N, C-alpha and C positions, 0 to 999 in steps of 0.2 A: 614166633611172635612177629607180627607185622610192624613195620616202622611207620610212625605218625607222619602224615603229610604236612609240610610246612605251609603257614599262612602268608600268601604274597599280595602285597598292595599295589594296585595298578596306578601309576602316576598319570595324571591328565596332561602332562606336558605343558607346552606354551598355550594350547587352544582350550576352549571350554567344552562341555558337552561330552559326545561319546567318542569322537575320532582321536586317534593318536596323531602324533607328530612325525610318523614315519619310522622305518626300522623294523626288525622281525618282531612278531607277536609273541607275547610272553604266555606261559602257561596260565590258564584260568583257574579259579577256585569255585567251589560250590556256594561260597558266601560272597554276595555282591559288595562292593565298596559303597559307602554312602555318597550321595551327589554333593557336589561342591555348592556353596552358598553363592547366590547371584551377586554380582557387583552392583553397587548402589548407582553409579553413573555410567550410562551407555557410553558416553564419550570416553571415559576412562577404560571402559571395556574395550572400545575400538582401539584405543591407543595401545593397550596391553597386546592385543592381537597382532597389531602391525609391528610392535617391537619384536614380537616373536618370529614373525614371518620373514623379516628383513634383518639382515646383519647390521649391527651398530657401526660398523665400519663405513657403511654407505651413507650415514647422516652426517650433516656438518656439525661441528662442535658448537655448542650454545655459550653465550656470555653469561656472566653473573646477573646482569640486568634482565635478561630474557628469563632466566631461571626463577628469578624473584617474581617477576610478573605472572609467569605460569603458576607459581605456587600460590599467589593470591587469587588468581582466577580459579584455580582448583578448589581453594577454600571456600569461595563465594558459591561455586557450583555444588560442592559438597554440603554446604550449610546455607540453604536458601532462606531460612528464618532470619538471617542476620539483617535482612532488610526492615524487619520490625524494629530494630534498634537504631536504625539510621537517624530518625528525628531526635532521639535522645542524645546521640553522639553529637549532632548539630548544635542543640542547645547547650550542651556541656562546653563545646568549643567556643561558642558566643560568649557564655558567662566567663569563661577563662580569659577571653580577649577583652571584655568590658572591664574586668578587674585590673587590666593593665593600663587602661586609658582613663583619663580624668573626665568626669561627666561635664564639668564647666567648660571643657574645650570642645564639647560636642554639641551640647544643647544651648541655644540662644538665650539671652536673658530677656524674657517677655515681661513687660510692665502690665499688670493686671488693672483694669478700670472698672469701677462700679457700674451696675446696670443703669442704663438711661432713666433718668427721672428719680432714682433712688436717693439722690442728694438734693436737698432744698437749696437751690442756688439763687433764688429770688434776691436775698440780700446783697449778694455779690453783683447781681445785674443792677440793682438800685444804687450801689456806690459807684458803679461805672457811669451810669446815665445821669446821676444827680447834677453834676456841673453843667452839662449841656441843657438839662431840663430847666434849671434855674435861670440860664441865659437865654432861653428861647422865648421871646415875646411875639411870635407870629400867629398865636392861636386866635387872636381877635375875639369877638363876642360869640364864643361857642354856643351858649344857651340860646341865643336868638336865632341861630343858624343850624342847629342840630338836626331838625327835621326837614329834609329836602324832598322826600317823596310826597306827592299829592295824588289824590284820586282823580283820574282823568275823566272828565265828563260828568261825574256825579260824586256825591258823598253820602254817607250813611246817617240815618236819624232813627231814634227810638220809635217803634211802631207796635206796641203790644195791645191788641184790641181785647176789649172786654165785653161781655154780653150784658144786656139789660133785662132780659126776661127772667122770671123767678125760677128758682131751683126746684125740682121735683122732691118727693118725700125721700127722706134719707134711708139708705139700706142698713144702717148701723153705724157703730162707732169704731174708728181706728185709733189705736194707741201705739206710739212708736217710742223707742229709746234711742236717742241720738248719742253716739259714742265718739270718743276722740277729742281733738282740740277744737278751737273756735271754727275753723274753716271746714273741718271734716263734719262738725255738727251742721254747718251751713248746708253742706251737701244733703244731709239726712233730712233737714227741713224742707228743702225744695223738692226733693224726691217725695216726701210724704204728701205734700201739697198736690203733686201731680198724680200719685196713686189714688188719693182720697177723691180728687175730682173725676177721675176715670171711673171709679167704682161707685160714685154718687154716695160716699161715705162721709160722715161727720168727723172732722179731724179734731182730736184732742191736742192742745198745746203740747208739743213734744217734750218729753222728760230728758233732761241732760244727765247721762250716766257719769258718775264720778270715776275718774281715771287715776290710776296710781303714779302715772307719770307727770301728768299736768296738775293734779292735786287741786282742782278748782272746784268748789261747791256751788258755784253760781247756777241760778235758774234761768229759764227763758227770759223772764221780765228783767232780770238783772243786766242783761246784755242787749236785749232788743226791746223795742217799743211795741208791747203786746197790743194795745188798743189800735195802733196804726196797722198792724199785721192783720187783725180780725176784719177791720172795716175795709181795707184794701180789697181782700179776698171775698167780701160777702156776696158778690154776684156770681162767683165762680165755685167757691167751696165753703161749706159750712165749717166754721172753726168755733170751738168752745174751750174755755180754760179749765173746766173740770167736768167730770162725769155726773149725770143725775143720780140722785139717791136710789131710785127704784132699780137702776142698773147695778150699782154696787151692791144692793142687798142680795142680788142673785148669786154674787160671788163672795159673800161674807166680808165685803170691804177689803178684800185682799186681791191685788193684782196678781199674785203668783198663782191664783186659782183660774185666771183667764187663759184661754187657749192661746198658746204662743206658736206662731209660724216661724219655722227655721228656714228663712228664704235664702237661697244661694245667692252669691254676689253676681251682679249684672244680669239678673233675671228679666226676661222680656215681659212686656206689658200683658202679653197673651197668657202668661202664668197666673198673673193676678186675676184675670178675668176667668180663667177655667178652674183654678184651684182655690184662691182666696176669697172670691166673691160668693160662692155657694156657702162657705163656712160663715162669712159675714152676715148673710141673710139668716142663717139657721141660729147663730149665737147671739147676733145683734151687738157683740162686742168682741173684737179680736185684738191681739197684741203681736207686734213684730220687734223682736229685740235680739241682736243689735240690728240697726237699720242702715248704717252707712254703706254706700255703694251697692244697694240691693236693687237697683233699677238700671237697665241697659242704657248705655249713652245713646245709642241710635233708637230713636223712638217716633211715633207718629207726630205730625205738626201740632196736634191738639195737646199732646203731652208736653212737647217743647215749650208751647206757648205759656203753659201753666208754670213750668220751671222759670221761664223768664220773668213772668209776673211776680213770683215769689222772690227771686233773687234780686231783681233791680228795682222793684217798686215796693213790694210789702216788707222786706226785711230793712228796717231802719234802726240804728243803735239807740239805745235808751237815752233819755235826756241828760243824765249825769255824764255819760260817756261822750255823747255828741257835743255837748256844751264845751267840756274840757278839751277835747281833740279839736274843735274848731278854733279855740283860742290858741292852741299850739300852731295851727296853720297860719293864723294872722301873725303871730310872732315870728315864724320862719319867713314870711313874706317881708316883714319889716327888716329882718337881718339880711334880706336879699334886695334891698331897695337899689342898689347899684346896678343890679341886673333886672330892674323893673318887676321885682317880687318874684322872679323865677328861681327855683332851686331844684336840687337833685335829691332824691330819696334813695338810699341803698339798703336792701335788705340783706344783711350780712349773717351768714350762718357759721360762725367760728366759736361756738360754745364747746366746753370740754367734752360733752357727750357726742357731739357731731364729729369733733376731730378724733375721738377715740374709735367711734364706729367706723369711720372711713379706713382706718389702719394705715394712714399716711404718715410719713416722717417729716418733721419740720426742722428744729434746730438739731436733732439727732442726739442730744445730750442724754445722760443717765436719768436726770431729774424727769425730763419729759417722758422717757420710756417707763419709768417707775409709775408716773401719774397716769399714763394711758392705760397701762395694764390694770391698775387699780380701778379705773372707771370702767373698763370693759367688764371686769369681774362683778362690779356692782350692778351694772346695767343688763348684762347678758350672760350670766353665770355659766362658764365653760363653753360658750359658743365659739370663741376664737382660739381655744387651747385644745380642743378635741383632736384625738389621734387622726392623722391623715390630712389635717387641714393645712394648706400652704398658703401663706400670705407673702405676695410680692408688692411691696409698696411702690417700687419704680413703675411697674406695669399699671397699677392703679392710677398713679399720677398721669402717665402718658395717655391713659384711656379717658381722662378728663373727669375722674370721679373724686378727686381730692377737693375739699373746700378751699375756696380762695382765701387767702390770709388778708389782713387789712392792708399790708404792704402791696400785695399784688392787686388788690382793688384800686389803690391809689395810683400805681404805676399805669394801670389800664386807662383810668379816666384822664390822667394827665397826658398819656399818648393819644387819646382821642381828642385833644384840644382843650379840655377845661383847665383853666389856670387856678392859681392859688387864691384867687379872689371869689371863687365859686363857693356858694353856700351848699352845704351837704346836711341832710337829715339822715341820721343812722338808726335804722330800725333793727333791733337785735336783742338777744338775751345777754347774758353775762359773757363777755368775750374771754376766751381762754388765755391765761397769762397776759391780761390787758396791759399791765404796767410796761411790758416790753414790746408786745405786738402792736399796740396802738401808736407808739412813738412815730413811725415813719409816715403813717397815714396823716397824722395831725401836722407833721412837717410839710407835707404836700398840700394839705387842705387845712389851714389853721382856723377857717370858720365853720368847721364841723360842729353840729349840734346833735343832742339826744333828748329824750324826755326829761332826763335828770338835769341837764343844763338849761333847758328852756323853762323848766317849771320849779317852783319852791317845793321843798319837801312836803310841807303841809298840803299843797295841791295835789300831790301824787299820792298821799296817805290812803285815801279811799279805795284806791285801785292797786296799790302796791303789791298785795299778797294774793292777787287774782290773776292768773296768767291769761285767761281769756279776755278779761277786761283790758289788760295792758296790751295784748294783741290787737284789740279793737281800736285803741288809740293809735298805734302804729299804722294800722290799716288806713284810717282816716287821713293822716298826715301824708302818706305815701300816694294816696288816691289823687290828691290835688297838687302833686309836684309836676313840674315840667317834664322832668325825666325820672323814670323809675328804673333802677339797676336791680336785676335778680342775679344771684350768684350760685344758688344751689338747687332750685326747684322745690316742689311740695305744693300743698294746697293754698298756703298764703299767697304766693306769687301767681298761681294760676287763677284764683278768684280776681285778684287785683288786675292782672293783665285783661281780662274780659271786662271788668267793671270800668276800666280806663278806656277801653274801646267804646263802650256804651256811651261815655260822657264826652269823647273826643272825636265824634264824627266817624267812628270805625277805626281810628288808628290808636294803637296801644301806647305809643310813646314810651317804649320799654327798650332797654338795652339788655339783650340777653347774649352774653359772650359765648364764643366758641372755646370751651375750656381745653379741648385737645390742642388746638393751635396755640393757646396761651401757654400750655405746659411746655411746648417745644420752644417757644420764645423765652421763657423764664429759665429754661435749661441751658441756654446759650450765653455764657458770660462775656462773650466777645461782640455781642450785638451792639450796633451803634444807634444813636437816638433817632437819626432820620429814618433808618431802616424800620425801627420800632414804631415810629409815628405813622409810617405807610401802612404797616400791618393793622395799627389800631383804627386808622381812618377807614380802611376796608371792612373792618368788623363792625364799626358804627353804622356804615351805610348798609350793611346786611341786615342789621336790626331794623333800620328804618324801612327797608323794603318789605321785611316780614311783618311789619306793624300793621298792615292793612289786609293780612290774609283772612280769607273766610273759612267757615267750618267745612271740614270734610267729614264723611260718614263715621270715621273712627275718633273724631275730635269731640271734646266736650262743649256744649253750649255755654258753660260757665266761663270758659277761656275765649271761645269764638262765638259772640252773640250774633254775628252776621252770618246768615240771613234769617235765623230763627226769631231774633228779638229785634231786628232792625230792618229798615227798608232804604232802598236807594232813593236819592232825591237829586234831580237834575240841577246843575249849577245855576242855570237861569232862574230856577225857582227858589234856589237858596238865596241869590242876590236880591230878588224881589221881596223876600221875607224879612231881609236884613235892612232894606231901604227904610228911611224915616217916614 
């Protein structure tokens, strides 16, 4: 019986692969040995090979520091993924370090300041300037010298030409509904006259739409002199106060059955010719409702002439309003006899709804915040509280969008040189928190008057509950003042500025302040009186220079009557006409 051959494992020695490290060959077997696993690091493999080839006695002994560094390097090379954890190790180290250091010793103590304009500083400015203001007697007769600008070589005079030839047969009747307040309705009336004249239509006296805000049920003849309106326009436009019966029979005496044009805002006169006129000829009666701002500002001279005629000549307040308003003008002049009857009229928009809508902050107290939030919810349900809406009161003020308070108006006028003997007529609604806000204005101008102080309660009673009639009274007293101050814009001052130009040789005699500049000045509690006066004198001079501006294509003829409604007159001709 044969003996079993033993299994012999061949050692790889110090090298890898197939070669031995020297010495005699060993007997082989029929069963090959499995290959060795490759080393992970070529560098380690090279190192092992070298250690096998050369005797360890030929190398220098390594220090402990070298061995530690070599071990760390080997670990990194063996585990390259450790680099992914380096940021985490860094953050952990920083957190550990910050936990051992006091934050107060690292971060400086920074004092936070409220955004510019977000704090109402005008009362602080007033307290600072008040002593110097009261001691300043250098203003002189500011009302006598307020307007320095003169028209060189010529001045303007009204020159609205009217025709004397008869009107052709009418193309039909035009019925419009004037919406809005007093002066928005005025826009509708003037535009309706212009459109009716251009289409050769018979204009029905405009119907005043009852508005939920103004809540004034007044009709045309309650505010304007209807007979004067019709007679002034008779050579240009046919005007009737009611529709004939045979026309109303066709529509069942119901105006809702009449075809109503939905005209886009600022439509061109060409639209009326191409689209409205054919329907007018066909139906003989058309309705346009609403009608405010439904005619382009830029229009041919013939259209502008009709606008001028309607606004400056045909529209005259009804006798009750005109008589009462003229009596208030007389009383204001009597109160201003120390200034030769000259007075200032201020249109002050500081009613609760105006302050609420602006989203500006004044005293900043909780009561004001509660009242303003309630007013916004009443007037504009959810408009200011919807998601995503951001309100920045400081930015609103710095952009000149905040209504001027009574205190700020008083500071501005005193800075412009009007002393405490100046008579002021205040045209406004009910001032918000008047018991507090009106005090500084009355301290600066004790001769201030309103409708309520100039007239007895029984005199005001016929007009008291009609907002448009009260506005018409204010309009008349402001119209004849030496200086008109507008503080917020809107239809009321725009019409007044143009009407005052029409009456004053082309000059508006209006102070329209730069509210952005005012916001910067009122936000500086360290400003001095002389510096403040210098800025106000510059602002007054700027209003004087702008008072004689003429209309540009984008301007309204109601605010800039030159040159559509007025003509230049040489000074020599003016002097001859004034000579006895």
